[in-house]
Structures are given as C-alpha cells and as structure tokens.
N, CA and C atoms of all chains as a GROMACS GRO file, in nm:
protein
  618
    1ARG      N    1   8.440   7.659   8.489
    1ARG     CA    2   8.317   7.757   8.515
    1ARG      C    3   8.329   7.724   8.689
    2ARG      N    4   8.334   7.699   8.701
    2ARG     CA    5   8.286   7.618   8.853
    2ARG      C    6   8.482   7.618   8.928
    3SER      N    7   8.546   7.573   8.854
    3SER     CA    8   8.673   7.564   8.911
    3SER      C    9   8.713   7.750   8.975
    4HIS      N   10   8.669   7.864   8.895
    4HIS     CA   11   8.652   7.978   8.930
    4HIS      C   12   8.622   8.022   9.099
    5LEU      N   13   8.484   7.907   9.128
    5LEU     CA   14   8.399   7.981   9.246
    5LEU      C   15   8.474   7.913   9.375
    6SER      N   16   8.513   7.786   9.330
    6SER     CA   17   8.586   7.722   9.360
    6SER      C   18   8.724   7.763   9.477
    7LEU      N   19   8.830   7.847   9.373
    7LEU     CA   20   8.935   7.925   9.418
    7LEU      C   21   8.946   7.981   9.468
    8SER      N   22   8.788   8.068   9.532
    8SER     CA   23   8.819   8.187   9.574
    8SER      C   24   8.787   8.223   9.687
    9TYR      N   25   8.666   8.047   9.668
    9TYR     CA   26   8.609   7.983   9.817
    9TYR      C   27   8.712   7.938   9.895
   10THR      N   28   8.792   7.896   9.853
   10THR     CA   29   8.947   7.837   9.912
   10THR      C   30   9.074   7.874   9.933
   11ASP      N   31   9.045   7.999   9.830
   11ASP     CA   32   9.160   8.085   9.970
   11ASP      C   33   9.149   8.135  10.081
   12PRO      N   34   9.263   8.084  10.131
   12PRO     CA   35   9.299   8.155  10.265
   12PRO      C   36   9.193   8.270  10.349
   13ARG      N   37   9.299   8.331  10.291
   13ARG     CA   38   9.334   8.458  10.281
   13ARG      C   39   9.165   8.580  10.270
   14LEU      N   40   9.139   8.534  10.174
   14LEU     CA   41   8.973   8.549  10.122
   14LEU      C   42   8.920   8.545  10.237
   15SER      N   43   8.874   8.427  10.255
   15SER     CA   44   8.750   8.417  10.365
   15SER      C   45   8.756   8.485  10.460
   16MET      N   46   8.946   8.426  10.523
   16MET     CA   47   8.924   8.548  10.614
   16MET      C   48   8.871   8.702  10.591
   17ASP      N   49   8.961   8.680  10.488
   17ASP     CA   50   8.890   8.899  10.464
   17ASP      C   51   8.749   8.883  10.476
   18LEU      N   52   8.677   8.768  10.408
   18LEU     CA   53   8.485   8.847  10.462
   18LEU      C   54   8.436   8.885  10.525
   19LEU      N   55   8.580   8.726  10.611
   19LEU     CA   56   8.477   8.731  10.820
   19LEU      C   57   8.484   8.858  10.809
   20ARG      N   58   8.662   8.839  10.779
   20ARG     CA   59   8.736   9.064  10.899
   20ARG      C   60   8.630   9.200  10.846
   21ALA      N   61   8.522   9.146  10.736
   21ALA     CA   62   8.512   9.264  10.679
   21ALA      C   63   8.331   9.255  10.696
   22VAL      N   64   8.247   9.117  10.741
   22VAL     CA   65   8.180   9.145  10.809
   22VAL      C   66   8.162   9.270  10.958
   23LEU      N   67   8.295   9.129  11.061
   23LEU     CA   68   8.341   9.153  11.200
   23LEU      C   69   8.321   9.316  11.188
   24GLN      N   70   8.422   9.394  11.068
   24GLN     CA   71   8.441   9.516  11.061
   24GLN      C   72   8.398   9.644  11.116
   25PRO      N   73   8.234   9.640  11.094
   25PRO     CA   74   8.120   9.742  11.150
   25PRO      C   75   8.110   9.736  11.362
   26SER      N   76   8.138   9.566  11.398
   26SER     CA   77   8.159   9.552  11.534
   26SER      C   78   8.287   9.630  11.577
   27LEU      N   79   8.340   9.532  11.498
   27LEU     CA   80   8.506   9.576  11.587
   27LEU      C   81   8.517   9.754  11.581
   28ASN      N   82   8.468   9.838  11.469
   28ASN     CA   83   8.460   9.937  11.433
   28ASN      C   84   8.424  10.025  11.537
   29GLN      N   85   8.327   9.956  11.603
   29GLN     CA   86   8.256  10.063  11.717
   29GLN      C   87   8.271   9.999  11.895
   30GLU      N   88   8.303   9.829  11.928
   30GLU     CA   89   8.432   9.821  12.012
   30GLU      C   90   8.543   9.984  11.980
   31ILE      N   91   8.595   9.946  11.915
   31ILE     CA   92   8.701   9.988  11.890
   31ILE      C   93   8.697  10.145  11.953
   32LEU      N   94   8.633  10.198  11.843
   32LEU     CA   95   8.574  10.378  11.925
   32LEU      C   96   8.602  10.400  12.103
   33GLN      N   97   8.495  10.298  12.163
   33GLN     CA   98   8.448  10.330  12.224
   33GLN      C   99   8.565  10.316  12.305
   34VAL      N  100   8.709  10.248  12.298
   34VAL     CA  101   8.756  10.219  12.315
   34VAL      C  102   8.834  10.386  12.309
   35PHE      N  103   8.861  10.478  12.220
   35PHE     CA  104   8.954  10.530  12.217
   35PHE      C  105   8.824  10.669  12.284
   36ASN      N  106   8.726  10.674  12.268
   36ASN     CA  107   8.671  10.786  12.342
   36ASN      C  108   8.686  10.738  12.497
   37LYS      N  109   8.736  10.629  12.558
   37LYS     CA  110   8.828  10.674  12.700
   37LYS      C  111   8.922  10.795  12.682
   38TYR      N  112   8.981  10.752  12.617
   38TYR     CA  113   9.051  10.862  12.610
   38TYR      C  114   9.085  10.999  12.544
   39HIS      N  115   8.930  10.984  12.485
   39HIS     CA  116   8.921  11.122  12.418
   39HIS      C  117   8.956  11.246  12.510
   40GLN      N  118   8.955  11.239  12.574
   40GLN     CA  119   8.933  11.415  12.703
   40GLN      C  120   9.123  11.425  12.771
   41ILE      N  121   9.157  11.301  12.746
   41ILE     CA  122   9.364  11.316  12.793
   41ILE      C  123   9.372  11.392  12.631
   42LEU      N  124   9.285  11.329  12.509
   42LEU     CA  125   9.418  11.395  12.421
   42LEU      C  126   9.369  11.478  12.400
   43ASP      N  127   9.223  11.564  12.414
   43ASP     CA  128   9.189  11.663  12.419
   43ASP      C  129   9.244  11.771  12.424
   44ARG      N  130   9.278  11.729  12.633
   44ARG     CA  131   9.347  11.784  12.673
   44ARG      C  132   9.522  11.876  12.641
   45ALA      N  133   9.586  11.693  12.538
   45ALA     CA  134   9.697  11.711  12.533
   45ALA      C  135   9.695  11.828  12.372
   46VAL      N  136   9.631  11.809  12.303
   46VAL     CA  137   9.619  11.883  12.187
   46VAL      C  138   9.620  12.073  12.229
   47GLN      N  139   9.510  12.037  12.314
   47GLN     CA  140   9.450  12.230  12.380
   47GLN      C  141   9.627  12.278  12.466
   48ASN      N  142   9.696  12.164  12.497
   48ASN     CA  143   9.786  12.248  12.555
   48ASN      C  144   9.936  12.231  12.470
   49VAL      N  145   9.941  12.135  12.401
   49VAL     CA  146   9.962  12.194  12.194
   49VAL      C  147  10.003  12.324  12.126
   50ARG      N  148   9.796  12.384  12.153
   50ARG     CA  149   9.804  12.421  12.058
   50ARG      C  150   9.838  12.600  12.187
   51GLU      N  151   9.855  12.577  12.292
   51GLU     CA  152   9.852  12.667  12.363
   51GLU      C  153  10.035  12.739  12.347
   52ASN      N  154  10.110  12.607  12.367
   52ASN     CA  155  10.261  12.614  12.296
   52ASN      C  156  10.267  12.666  12.224
   53VAL      N  157  10.276  12.607  12.115
   53VAL     CA  158  10.278  12.592  11.929
   53VAL      C  159  10.202  12.753  11.894
   54GLY      N  160  10.109  12.734  11.852
   54GLY     CA  161  10.002  12.795  11.842
   54GLY      C  162   9.913  12.797  11.697
   55GLU      N  163   9.792  12.897  11.682
   55GLU     CA  164   9.682  12.827  11.663
   55GLU      C  165   9.642  12.807  11.564
   56GLU      N  166   9.736  12.706  11.465
   56GLU     CA  167   9.811  12.751  11.286
   56GLU      C  168   9.818  12.563  11.342
   57VAL      N  169   9.784  12.506  11.510
   57VAL     CA  170   9.778  12.393  11.518
   57VAL      C  171   9.652  12.296  11.482
   58GLN      N  172   9.601  12.225  11.412
   58GLN     CA  173   9.483  12.133  11.383
   58GLN      C  174   9.504  12.055  11.480
   59THR      N  175   9.394  12.055  11.591
   59THR     CA  176   9.375  11.962  11.660
   59THR      C  177   9.297  11.884  11.677
   60ASP      N  178   9.222  11.868  11.640
   60ASP     CA  179   9.174  11.756  11.514
   60ASP      C  180   9.210  11.624  11.442
   61GLN      N  181   9.295  11.720  11.382
   61GLN     CA  182   9.397  11.622  11.280
   61GLN      C  183   9.498  11.592  11.404
   62LEU      N  184   9.473  11.668  11.465
   62LEU     CA  185   9.605  11.558  11.548
   62LEU      C  186   9.587  11.464  11.590
   63ILE      N  187   9.455  11.483  11.685
   63ILE     CA  188   9.426  11.378  11.779
   63ILE      C  189   9.332  11.265  11.626
   64ARG      N  190   9.316  11.259  11.562
   64ARG     CA  191   9.293  11.150  11.415
   64ARG      C  192   9.462  11.137  11.394
   65ASP      N  193   9.511  11.142  11.381
   65ASP     CA  194   9.702  11.146  11.391
   65ASP      C  195   9.714  11.042  11.443
   66THR      N  196   9.723  11.103  11.560
   66THR     CA  197   9.779  10.950  11.691
   66THR      C  198   9.674  10.831  11.712
   67CYS      N  199   9.463  10.901  11.673
   67CYS     CA  200   9.424  10.780  11.742
   67CYS      C  201   9.471  10.655  11.580
   68ARG      N  202   9.523  10.675  11.468
   68ARG     CA  203   9.598  10.606  11.398
   68ARG      C  204   9.710  10.609  11.412
   69SER      N  205   9.771  10.630  11.423
   69SER     CA  206   9.911  10.549  11.467
   69SER      C  207   9.908  10.462  11.681
   70ALA      N  208   9.824  10.507  11.643
   70ALA     CA  209   9.823  10.468  11.798
   70ALA      C  210   9.821  10.281  11.685
   71LEU      N  211   9.714  10.292  11.668
   71LEU     CA  212   9.591  10.183  11.542
   71LEU      C  213   9.778  10.096  11.489
   72GLU      N  214   9.784  10.157  11.449
   72GLU     CA  215   9.936  10.108  11.373
   72GLU      C  216  10.004  10.032  11.462
   73HIS      N  217  10.059  10.058  11.569
   73HIS     CA  218  10.119   9.983  11.741
   73HIS      C  219  10.025   9.894  11.743
   74ALA      N  220   9.902   9.907  11.738
   74ALA     CA  221   9.835   9.769  11.855
   74ALA      C  222   9.847   9.691  11.775
   75LYS      N  223   9.959   9.682  11.582
   75LYS     CA  224   9.894   9.559  11.476
   75LYS      C  225  10.011   9.500  11.598
   76LEU      N  226  10.122   9.526  11.633
   76LEU     CA  227  10.230   9.441  11.747
   76LEU      C  228  10.183   9.309  11.799
   77LEU      N  229  10.019   9.331  11.833
   77LEU     CA  230   9.999   9.284  11.942
   77LEU      C  231   9.961   9.142  11.847
   78PHE      N  232   9.944   9.161  11.715
   78PHE     CA  233   9.937   9.020  11.597
   78PHE      C  234  10.070   9.004  11.539
   79PRO      N  235  10.166   8.960  11.606
   79PRO     CA  236  10.368   8.985  11.514
   79PRO      C  237  10.258   8.910  11.378
   80GLU      N  238  10.345   8.998  11.291
   80GLU     CA  239  10.340   8.883  11.132
   80GLU      C  240  10.351   8.761  11.162
   81THR      N  241  10.511   8.717  11.228
   81THR     CA  242  10.572   8.548  11.215
   81THR      C  243  10.616   8.550  11.430
   82GLU      N  244  10.564   8.389  11.397
   82GLU     CA  245  10.588   8.330  11.596
   82GLU      C  246  10.728   8.389  11.617
   83VAL      N  247  10.784   8.423  11.524
   83VAL     CA  248  10.959   8.428  11.503
   83VAL      C  249  10.996   8.595  11.641
   84LYS      N  250  10.940   8.645  11.497
   84LYS     CA  251  10.936   8.853  11.590
   84LYS      C  252  10.838   8.800  11.654
   85LYS      N  253  10.908   8.832  11.802
   85LYS     CA  254  10.834   8.819  11.868
   85LYS      C  255  10.726   8.943  11.900
   86PRO      N  256  10.646   9.010  12.027
   86PRO     CA  257  10.621   9.148  12.002
   86PRO      C  258  10.729   9.226  12.100
   87PRO      N  259  10.718   9.359  12.080
   87PRO     CA  260  10.862   9.425  12.047
   87PRO      C  261  10.770   9.449  12.258
   88PRO      N  262  10.929   9.459  12.277
   88PRO     CA  263  10.986   9.546  12.369
   88PRO      C  264  10.915   9.647  12.515
   89GLU      N  265  10.846   9.740  12.341
   89GLU     CA  266  10.730   9.873  12.357
   89GLU      C  267  10.636   9.839  12.497
   90VAL      N  268  10.567   9.784  12.428
   90VAL     CA  269  10.484   9.713  12.550
   90VAL      C  270  10.526   9.770  12.674
   91THR      N  271  10.673   9.673  12.685
   91THR     CA  272  10.724   9.782  12.900
   91THR      C  273  10.741   9.959  12.867
   92TYR      N  274  10.731   9.973  12.759
   92TYR     CA  275  10.807  10.086  12.758
   92TYR      C  276  10.881  10.149  12.880
   93LYS      N  277  10.958  10.040  12.851
   93LYS     CA  278  11.053  10.079  12.874
   93LYS      C  279  11.191  10.033  12.818
   94ARG      N  280  11.236  10.168  12.758
   94ARG     CA  281  11.299  10.171  12.630
   94ARG      C  282  11.501  10.184  12.714
   95HIS      N  283  11.557  10.162  12.584
   95HIS     CA  284  11.724  10.204  12.658
   95HIS      C  285  11.717  10.373  12.541
   96ARG      N  286  11.884  10.405  12.507
   96ARG     CA  287  11.928  10.474  12.433
   96ARG      C  288  11.875  10.363  12.298
   97GLU      N  289  11.951  10.313  12.288
   97GLU     CA  290  11.997  10.271  12.185
   97GLU      C  291  11.912  10.265  12.113
   98ASP      N  292  11.753  10.191  12.128
   98ASP     CA  293  11.611  10.202  12.094
   98ASP      C  294  11.580  10.320  12.083
   99GLU      N  295  11.571  10.460  12.118
   99GLU     CA  296  11.542  10.580  12.044
   99GLU      C  297  11.606  10.635  11.973
  100ASN      N  298  11.719  10.508  11.932
  100ASN     CA  299  11.769  10.604  11.817
  100ASN      C  300  11.729  10.522  11.710
  101HIS      N  301  11.644  10.393  11.680
  101HIS     CA  302  11.615  10.336  11.546
  101HIS      C  303  11.390  10.384  11.579
  102ARG      N  304  11.402  10.432  11.645
  102ARG     CA  305  11.265  10.494  11.624
  102ARG      C  306  11.319  10.606  11.474
  103ALA      N  307  11.140  10.606  11.436
  103ALA     CA  308  11.169  10.705  11.360
  103ALA      C  309  11.148  10.847  11.348
  104ARG      N  310  12.158  12.606  12.265
  104ARG     CA  311  12.233  12.479  12.311
  104ARG      C  312  12.010  12.482  12.323
  105ARG      N  313  11.942  12.540  12.335
  105ARG     CA  314  11.850  12.556  12.466
  105ARG      C  315  11.665  12.505  12.353
  106SER      N  316  11.737  12.584  12.191
  106SER     CA  317  11.674  12.578  12.138
  106SER      C  318  11.629  12.442  12.081
  107HIS      N  319  11.803  12.327  12.024
  107HIS     CA  320  11.719  12.195  12.021
  107HIS      C  321  11.659  12.134  12.073
  108LEU      N  322  11.597  12.155  12.239
  108LEU     CA  323  11.542  12.140  12.373
  108LEU      C  324  11.413  12.152  12.380
  109SER      N  325  11.418  12.292  12.253
  109SER     CA  326  11.233  12.345  12.292
  109SER      C  327  11.186  12.306  12.150
  110LEU      N  328  11.335  12.313  12.050
  110LEU     CA  329  11.241  12.270  11.944
  110LEU      C  330  11.166  12.105  11.933
  111SER      N  331  11.212  11.998  11.997
  111SER     CA  332  11.224  11.897  12.047
  111SER      C  333  11.063  11.873  12.109
  112TYR      N  334  10.985  11.968  12.207
  112TYR     CA  335  10.911  12.006  12.260
  112TYR      C  336  10.771  12.068  12.278
  113THR      N  337  10.833  12.128  12.166
  113THR     CA  338  10.717  12.218  12.086
  113THR      C  339  10.705  12.166  11.937
  114ASP      N  340  10.725  12.065  11.874
  114ASP     CA  341  10.655  11.937  11.752
  114ASP      C  342  10.520  11.851  11.835
  115PRO      N  343  10.427  11.941  11.757
  115PRO     CA  344  10.294  11.919  11.812
  115PRO      C  345  10.342  11.698  11.760
  116ARG      N  346  10.386  11.717  11.634
  116ARG     CA  347  10.365  11.547  11.665
  116ARG      C  348  10.413  11.446  11.720
  117LEU      N  349  10.544  11.503  11.759
  117LEU     CA  350  10.597  11.404  11.984
  117LEU      C  351  10.561  11.457  12.036
  118SER      N  352  10.508  11.543  12.057
  118SER     CA  353  10.463  11.556  12.166
  118SER      C  354  10.373  11.457  12.163
  119MET      N  355  10.270  11.483  12.109
  119MET     CA  356  10.127  11.333  12.085
  119MET      C  357  10.156  11.252  12.093
  120ASP      N  358  10.294  11.196  12.017
  120ASP     CA  359  10.343  11.064  12.007
  120ASP      C  360  10.431  11.000  12.085
  121LEU      N  361  10.430  11.018  12.190
  121LEU     CA  362  10.500  11.113  12.351
  121LEU      C  363  10.341  11.068  12.385
  122LEU      N  364  10.271  11.142  12.463
  122LEU     CA  365  10.168  11.072  12.503
  122LEU      C  366  10.110  10.936  12.423
  123ARG      N  367  10.138  10.859  12.313
  123ARG     CA  368  10.095  10.771  12.236
  123ARG      C  369  10.138  10.667  12.350
  124ALA      N  370  10.231  10.683  12.352
  124ALA     CA  371  10.368  10.557  12.368
  124ALA      C  372  10.307  10.513  12.524
  125VAL      N  373  10.296  10.686  12.608
  125VAL     CA  374  10.259  10.629  12.712
  125VAL      C  375  10.133  10.520  12.730
  126LEU      N  376  10.030  10.629  12.686
  126LEU     CA  377   9.875  10.572  12.644
  126LEU      C  378   9.897  10.396  12.615
  127GLN      N  379  10.006  10.358  12.512
  127GLN     CA  380   9.986  10.246  12.419
  127GLN      C  381   9.966  10.123  12.453
  128PRO      N  382  10.018  10.063  12.610
  128PRO     CA  383   9.953   9.911  12.634
  128PRO      C  384   9.833   9.963  12.729
  129SER      N  385   9.806  10.072  12.753
  129SER     CA  386   9.616  10.051  12.774
  129SER      C  387   9.561  10.019  12.727
  130LEU      N  388   9.587  10.099  12.652
  130LEU     CA  389   9.544  10.059  12.495
  130LEU      C  390   9.526   9.904  12.449
  131ASN      N  391   9.565   9.882  12.397
  131ASN     CA  392   9.699   9.749  12.350
  131ASN      C  393   9.585   9.685  12.400
  132GLN      N  394   9.599   9.694  12.615
  132GLN     CA  395   9.606   9.606  12.682
  132GLN      C  396   9.389   9.589  12.614
  133GLU      N  397   9.336   9.712  12.660
  133GLU     CA  398   9.225   9.712  12.588
  133GLU      C  399   9.152   9.694  12.436
  134ILE      N  400   9.262   9.710  12.317
  134ILE     CA  401   9.253   9.651  12.221
  134ILE      C  402   9.234   9.493  12.229
  135LEU      N  403   9.271   9.402  12.293
  135LEU     CA  404   9.356   9.344  12.305
  135LEU      C  405   9.220   9.228  12.394
  136GLN      N  406   9.110   9.318  12.511
  136GLN     CA  407   9.040   9.236  12.526
  136GLN      C  408   8.916   9.282  12.410
  137VAL      N  409   8.928   9.332  12.332
  137VAL     CA  410   8.751   9.362  12.208
  137VAL      C  411   8.803   9.246  12.148
  138PHE      N  412   8.937   9.218  12.086
  138PHE     CA  413   8.996   9.125  12.021
  138PHE      C  414   8.918   8.948  12.004
  139ASN      N  415   8.976   8.975  12.148
  139ASN     CA  416   8.910   8.812  12.222
  139ASN      C  417   8.799   8.771  12.230
  140LYS      N  418   8.683   8.889  12.205
  140LYS     CA  419   8.541   8.880  12.178
  140LYS      C  420   8.577   8.768  12.082
  141TYR      N  421   8.598   8.828  12.013
  141TYR     CA  422   8.638   8.745  11.806
  141TYR      C  423   8.708   8.584  11.801
  142HIS      N  424   8.733   8.544  11.949
  142HIS     CA  425   8.854   8.496  11.950
  142HIS      C  426   8.744   8.395  11.856
  143GLN      N  427   8.646   8.311  11.926
  143GLN     CA  428   8.617   8.201  11.924
  143GLN      C  429   8.504   8.226  11.745
  144ILE      N  430   8.501   8.254  11.702
  144ILE     CA  431   8.394   8.277  11.554
  144ILE      C  432   8.557   8.292  11.440
  145LEU      N  433   8.627   8.343  11.534
  145LEU     CA  434   8.812   8.384  11.415
  145LEU      C  435   8.834   8.219  11.399
  146ASP      N  436   8.835   8.164  11.510
  146ASP     CA  437   8.933   8.011  11.600
  146ASP      C  438   8.801   7.978  11.451
  147ARG      N  439   8.653   7.942  11.495
  147ARG     CA  440   8.653   7.862  11.420
  147ARG      C  441   8.613   7.869  11.244
  148ALA      N  442   8.644   8.003  11.226
  148ALA     CA  443   8.679   8.053  11.053
  148ALA      C  444   8.774   7.963  10.980
  149VAL      N  445   8.854   8.000  11.067
  149VAL     CA  446   9.052   7.877  11.011
  149VAL      C  447   9.037   7.746  11.039
  150GLN      N  448   8.937   7.718  11.156
  150GLN     CA  449   8.894   7.594  11.092
  150GLN      C  450   8.913   7.512  10.952
  151ASN      N  451   8.790   7.666  10.958
  151ASN     CA  452   8.613   7.517  10.873
  151ASN      C  453   8.765   7.605  10.800
  152VAL      N  454   8.874   7.654  10.737
  152VAL     CA  455   8.949   7.727  10.645
  152VAL      C  456   9.056   7.529  10.628
  153ARG      N  457   9.045   7.536  10.723
  153ARG     CA  458   9.172   7.414  10.727
  153ARG      C  459   9.090   7.310  10.728
  154GLU      N  460   9.002   7.279  10.663
  154GLU     CA  461   8.983   7.191  10.692
  154GLU      C  462   8.970   7.198  10.511
  155ASN      N  463   8.876   7.263  10.471
  155ASN     CA  464   8.847   7.218  10.316
  155ASN      C  465   8.975   7.318  10.216
  156VAL      N  466   9.061   7.380  10.276
  156VAL     CA  467   9.251   7.385  10.190
  156VAL      C  468   9.307   7.286  10.268
  157GLY      N  469   9.311   7.251  10.359
  157GLY     CA  470   9.416   7.146  10.454
  157GLY      C  471   9.544   7.201  10.556
  158GLU      N  472   9.579   7.082  10.558
  158GLU     CA  473   9.659   7.126  10.704
  158GLU      C  474   9.742   7.215  10.689
  159GLU      N  475   9.766   7.197  10.599
  159GLU     CA  476   9.858   7.254  10.517
  159GLU      C  477   9.877   7.462  10.596
  160VAL      N  478   9.750   7.445  10.616
  160VAL     CA  479   9.668   7.592  10.656
  160VAL      C  480   9.685   7.686  10.819
  161GLN      N  481   9.791   7.759  10.796
  161GLN     CA  482   9.880   7.789  10.973
  161GLN      C  483   9.784   7.909  11.029
  162THR      N  484   9.692   7.832  11.083
  162THR     CA  485   9.634   7.903  11.147
  162THR      C  486   9.599   8.032  11.227
  163ASP      N  487   9.704   8.015  11.285
  163ASP     CA  488   9.730   8.113  11.395
  163ASP      C  489   9.800   8.238  11.339
  164GLN      N  490   9.852   8.242  11.255
  164GLN     CA  491   9.937   8.317  11.121
  164GLN      C  492   9.782   8.350  11.067
  165LEU      N  493   9.735   8.313  11.040
  165LEU     CA  494   9.628   8.303  10.967
  165LEU      C  495   9.497   8.507  11.046
  166ILE      N  496   9.514   8.384  11.182
  166ILE     CA  497   9.484   8.480  11.308
  166ILE      C  498   9.527   8.597  11.278
  167ARG      N  499   9.613   8.603  11.305
  167ARG     CA  500   9.776   8.731  11.337
  167ARG      C  501   9.693   8.807  11.223
  168ASP      N  502   9.730   8.772  11.106
  168ASP     CA  503   9.702   8.875  11.037
  168ASP      C  504   9.593   8.937  10.953
  169THR      N  505   9.461   8.859  11.054
  169THR     CA  506   9.312   8.947  11.028
  169THR      C  507   9.287   8.980  11.093
  170CYS      N  508   9.316   9.000  11.287
  170CYS     CA  509   9.345   9.062  11.308
  170CYS      C  510   9.399   9.208  11.348
  171ARG      N  511   9.577   9.206  11.182
  171ARG     CA  512   9.583   9.365  11.185
  171ARG      C  513   9.556   9.363  11.072
  172SER      N  514   9.497   9.320  11.035
  172SER     CA  515   9.396   9.405  10.892
  172SER      C  516   9.280   9.428  10.933
  173ALA      N  517   9.230   9.414  11.055
  173ALA     CA  518   9.119   9.447  11.107
  173ALA      C  519   9.139   9.609  11.163
  174LEU      N  520   9.242   9.621  11.214
  174LEU     CA  521   9.340   9.724  11.287
  174LEU      C  522   9.336   9.842  11.176
  175GLU      N  523   9.399   9.741  11.084
  175GLU     CA  524   9.422   9.916  10.934
  175GLU      C  525   9.306   9.941  10.920
  176HIS      N  526   9.218   9.840  10.902
  176HIS     CA  527   9.095   9.874  10.811
  176HIS      C  528   8.982  10.002  10.961
  177ALA      N  529   9.022  10.022  11.060
  177ALA     CA  530   9.009  10.084  11.181
  177ALA      C  531   9.016  10.234  11.178
  178LYS      N  532   9.087  10.230  11.100
  178LYS     CA  533   9.193  10.331  11.126
  178LYS      C  534   9.113  10.464  11.040
  179LEU      N  535   9.005  10.379  10.930
  179LEU     CA  536   8.965  10.479  10.873
  179LEU      C  537   8.836  10.564  11.008
  180LEU      N  538   8.810  10.474  11.066
  180LEU     CA  539   8.771  10.538  11.183
  180LEU      C  540   8.785  10.720  11.211
  181PHE      N  541   8.924  10.725  11.202
  181PHE     CA  542   8.982  10.818  11.208
  181PHE      C  543   9.093  10.882  11.099
  182PRO      N  544   8.986  10.908  10.962
  182PRO     CA  545   9.022  10.971  10.876
  182PRO      C  546   9.131  11.063  10.874
  183GLU      N  547   9.258  11.041  10.760
  183GLU     CA  548   9.311  11.160  10.713
  183GLU      C  549   9.320  11.241  10.742
  184THR      N  550   9.230  11.364  10.648
  184THR     CA  551   9.153  11.472  10.580
  184THR      C  552   9.003  11.454  10.634
  185GLU      N  553   9.029  11.604  10.686
  185GLU     CA  554   8.850  11.593  10.711
  185GLU      C  555   8.738  11.640  10.529
  186VAL      N  556   8.793  11.649  10.498
  186VAL     CA  557   8.756  11.573  10.322
  186VAL      C  558   8.730  11.440  10.317
  187LYS      N  559   8.837  11.353  10.340
  187LYS     CA  560   8.774  11.180  10.334
  187LYS      C  561   8.742  11.141  10.409
  188LYS      N  562   8.565  11.168  10.399
  188LYS     CA  563   8.465  11.096  10.490
  188LYS      C  564   8.512  10.970  10.504
  189PRO      N  565   8.404  10.942  10.656
  189PRO     CA  566   8.457  10.760  10.752
  189PRO      C  567   8.364  10.738  10.617
  190PRO      N  568   8.373  10.598  10.540
  190PRO     CA  569   8.320  10.544  10.508
  190PRO      C  570   8.185  10.491  10.557
  191PRO      N  571   8.079  10.479  10.505
  191PRO     CA  572   7.965  10.439  10.596
  191PRO      C  573   7.933  10.354  10.700
  192GLU      N  574   8.005  10.274  10.648
  192GLU     CA  575   7.984  10.148  10.779
  192GLU      C  576   8.081  10.250  10.922
  193VAL      N  577   8.066  10.303  10.914
  193VAL     CA  578   8.195  10.345  11.043
  193VAL      C  579   8.072  10.479  11.125
  194THR      N  580   7.961  10.475  11.020
  194THR     CA  581   7.893  10.589  11.099
  194THR      C  582   7.792  10.528  11.227
  195TYR      N  583   7.771  10.504  11.303
  195TYR     CA  584   7.698  10.479  11.436
  195TYR      C  585   7.636  10.590  11.436
  196LYS      N  586   7.528  10.521  11.493
  196LYS     CA  587   7.435  10.628  11.558
  196LYS      C  588   7.387  10.609  11.771
  197ARG      N  589   7.502  10.693  11.797
  197ARG     CA  590   7.429  10.608  11.956
  197ARG      C  591   7.328  10.604  12.018
  198HIS      N  592   7.276  10.673  11.907
  198HIS     CA  593   7.100  10.643  12.021
  198HIS      C  594   6.958  10.456  11.964
  199ARG      N  595   7.108  10.434  11.853
  199ARG     CA  596   7.006  10.291  11.834
  199ARG      C  597   7.107  10.263  11.984
  200GLU      N  598   7.006  10.213  12.064
  200GLU     CA  599   7.010  10.154  12.158
  200GLU      C  600   7.050   9.962  12.180
  201ASP      N  601   6.973   9.958  12.079
  201ASP     CA  602   6.958   9.804  12.059
  201ASP      C  603   7.062   9.716  12.032
  202GLU      N  604   7.155   9.806  11.926
  202GLU     CA  605   7.262   9.782  11.857
  202GLU      C  606   7.382   9.784  12.007
  203ASN      N  607   7.415   9.834  12.066
  203ASN     CA  608   7.508   9.888  12.131
  203ASN      C  609   7.513   9.754  12.177
  204HIS      N  610   7.331   9.653  12.266
  204HIS     CA  611   7.289   9.591  12.340
  204HIS      C  612   7.403   9.456  12.274
  205ARG      N  613   7.397   9.450  12.128
  205ARG     CA  614   7.433   9.397  12.098
  205ARG      C  615   7.544   9.314  12.089
  206ALA      N  616   7.568   9.180  12.138
  206ALA     CA  617   7.714   9.066  12.200
  206ALA      C  618   7.778   9.127  12.008
   0.00000   0.00000   0.00000
C-alpha cells in the first residue's frame, strides 16, 4: 500500500508539476502584468485590422489568440532538449528559407 | 497580382502574428525575467527530487519542462472562446493591494 504513495512522490515530473501548480497563480499574475503592457499596442492593431477588414473581426478574440500564440512561442526560451538550440527567431532576422517553414 | 498582396495584408491572423513576431523578443525578455524570480525555488525542488530519486534525474531539463508547462497553463489567461471561462485561479482582484506586493 505504501509503495503506491511513494511511487507518486518519487515521480520527478509529478513532483515538479505539483510545484508548478502551486506557483501558477503567482506566475499568471506576473505574466498578465507583462501582457498588460502590450495591451494598448495590441488594441490599436486589432482596431486597425477591423477598419481594414470589417466589423466582423472579433477584436477581443483576436487579441487573446495573439497572447496565446506569444506564450506558445515563449516556450522556445526553455527548449525541450539541450541539443535543440533556441531558434534564431529571437533575433528576428529571417531569411526567405525560414519563411517557407512557417506554418 | 495585387489581390494576392491585399489578401495577405487583410488576413487578421497574419497581421496580428506579424505584430506578435515583432513584439516576441521584448515579451520573451520580460517573461524570462518573471521566470528568473522562480529559479531558486525550482532549483531547490529539482535538487530535492534528485536526492530522492537519484543522480539520473536531469535537473536542467526538468526545470525547462516545468517552465514550458507553466507557459502552457498560462494560456488559460486568454481563453479560446468567451464561453469558456478562465479557471478560478486566474481571477485576480486588483484591489487586493496586499496580494500585489507579495513576492
């Protein structure tokens, strides 16, 4: 019976995920503060898009999509393996070949 | 020929993604600063895990996995649809000044 308990406590990923869950609200608050700094620029951009495209543009959703995408891209700060270097994207000097690989 | 050009310029997602790409380095820097605040606690945790589990625990990788997971969970700050409400843990009340000053 006890082995069940110790198994879960010695799973490195589980242990770290428990800590992550504990830290998440605090992290979220700080991440939100970071994104709040960009709110004005994102808001202007979606208003601009709306003017160019039309009233059907859902500005709030577009902003949230952009923020989620930024978080996804920020994961590259913490690459999955040592071998996989952080992408050159961080400097944003893309060559045309790179463009072709973009989804 | 021109329609091709205007098509790409009026794609709301593309427009916003271009802006996102421009802002990403600055965002990354700020996000990294946030995570740096948690480095010590994460480092202690993985050292602890290593002591309990064994030398084979790859501490750096485990920390990066945890950071990526935290970014993934932070996406819930920006839910995909209005209907899907953000989880209770992210409803921050600004007027709780004491919370804001907690490290």
